[in-house]
C-alpha positions in Angstrom: 0.1 0.0 -0.1 1.2 3.5 -1.0 1.0 6.6 1.3 -0.2 8.7 -1.6 -1.8 8.1 -4.9 -1.4 10.4 -7.9 -4.4 10.9 -10.3 -2.7 8.8 -12.8 -0.2 5.7 -12.3 0.6 2.2 -13.4 1.6 -0.9 -11.5 1.7 -4.4 -11.6 -1.2 -6.4 -9.9 -0.6 -10.3 -9.0 -3.8 -11.5 -10.7 -5.0 -13.4 -13.8 -7.4 -11.6 -15.6 -10.5 -13.9 -14.6 -9.4 -13.5 -10.9 -9.2 -9.6 -11.3 -12.7 -9.6 -12.7 -14.2 -11.7 -9.9 -12.3 -9.4 -7.2 -13.1 -6.0 -8.9 -16.7 -5.5 -7.6 -15.6 -6.1 -3.9 -12.5 -3.8 -4.4 -14.5 -1.0 -5.5 -17.3 -1.5 -2.8 -19.7 -2.3 -5.3 -19.6 0.7 -7.1 -20.9 0.8 -10.6 -18.4 -0.7 -13.1 -18.7 -0.6 -17.0 -17.0 -3.3 -18.5 -18.0 -2.9 -22.2 -14.5 -2.7 -23.4 -12.3 -5.7 -22.8 -9.2 -4.9 -21.0 -10.7 -1.8 -19.5 -13.4 -0.7 -16.7 -14.8 2.5 -15.7 -15.8 2.9 -12.2 -17.9 5.5 -10.6 -15.8 7.1 -7.7 -17.9 10.0 -5.9 -18.7 12.6 -8.4 -16.0 11.4 -10.9 -14.7 7.9 -12.3 -11.7 5.8 -12.4 -10.8 4.2 -15.5 -8.7 1.1 -15.1 -6.8 -0.3 -18.0 -5.0 -3.6 -18.0 -2.8 -6.1 -20.1 -2.0 -9.6 -19.3 1.8 -10.1 -18.7 3.7 -13.3 -18.9 3.6 -15.0 -15.5 6.4 -14.6 -13.3 8.4 -17.6 -12.7 9.8 -18.6 -9.1 11.3 -22.0 -9.8 8.6 -24.3 -11.0 5.8 -22.0 -10.0 4.3 -19.4 -12.3 2.5 -16.3 -10.9 -0.2 -14.7 -12.9 0.2 -10.8 -13.3 -1.4 -7.7 -15.0 -0.1 -4.3 -16.0 -2.7 -1.8 -14.8 -3.3 1.7 -15.4 -5.2 3.5 -12.8 -6.6 7.0 -13.9 -8.8 9.1 -12.0 -10.9 12.0 -13.4 -12.8 14.3 -11.4 -12.3 12.7 -8.3 -11.1 14.9 -5.1 -7.6 14.0 -3.8 -9.1 12.8 -0.3 -11.7 10.6 -2.1 -9.0 9.2 -4.3 -6.8 8.6 -1.1 -9.6 6.7 0.6 -10.8 4.5 -2.5 -7.2 3.4 -3.1 -6.5 2.6 0.5 -9.5 0.2 0.5 -9.0 -0.9 -2.9 -5.3 -2.2 -2.0 -6.4 -3.7 1.4 -9.0 -5.7 -0.5 -6.8 -6.9 -3.4 -3.8 -7.7 -1.3 -2.5 -11.2 -1.8 -0.2 -13.5 0.1 0.8 -13.8 3.7 2.5 -11.6 6.2 
């Protein structure tokens, strides 16, 4: 989890596309999600929106094990800074993978 989130950023997420799409409604707290375009989602956030664009990357290999991953672009439009920070804090906690 980051301490601050810019209005636009890119990062790698440890998901396959099917798992990503299954997880997305909960990660956005059941906000309205438009999935009309493959590899893209538009999410209502307050009075603005978040556009997510993703591309499947080759699995990351660790010995014999391969970990699915996506390159994801996050772009917030018309979302206040405090709303963006709160949204992403929840999103990151919801999508966190692995142990501690």
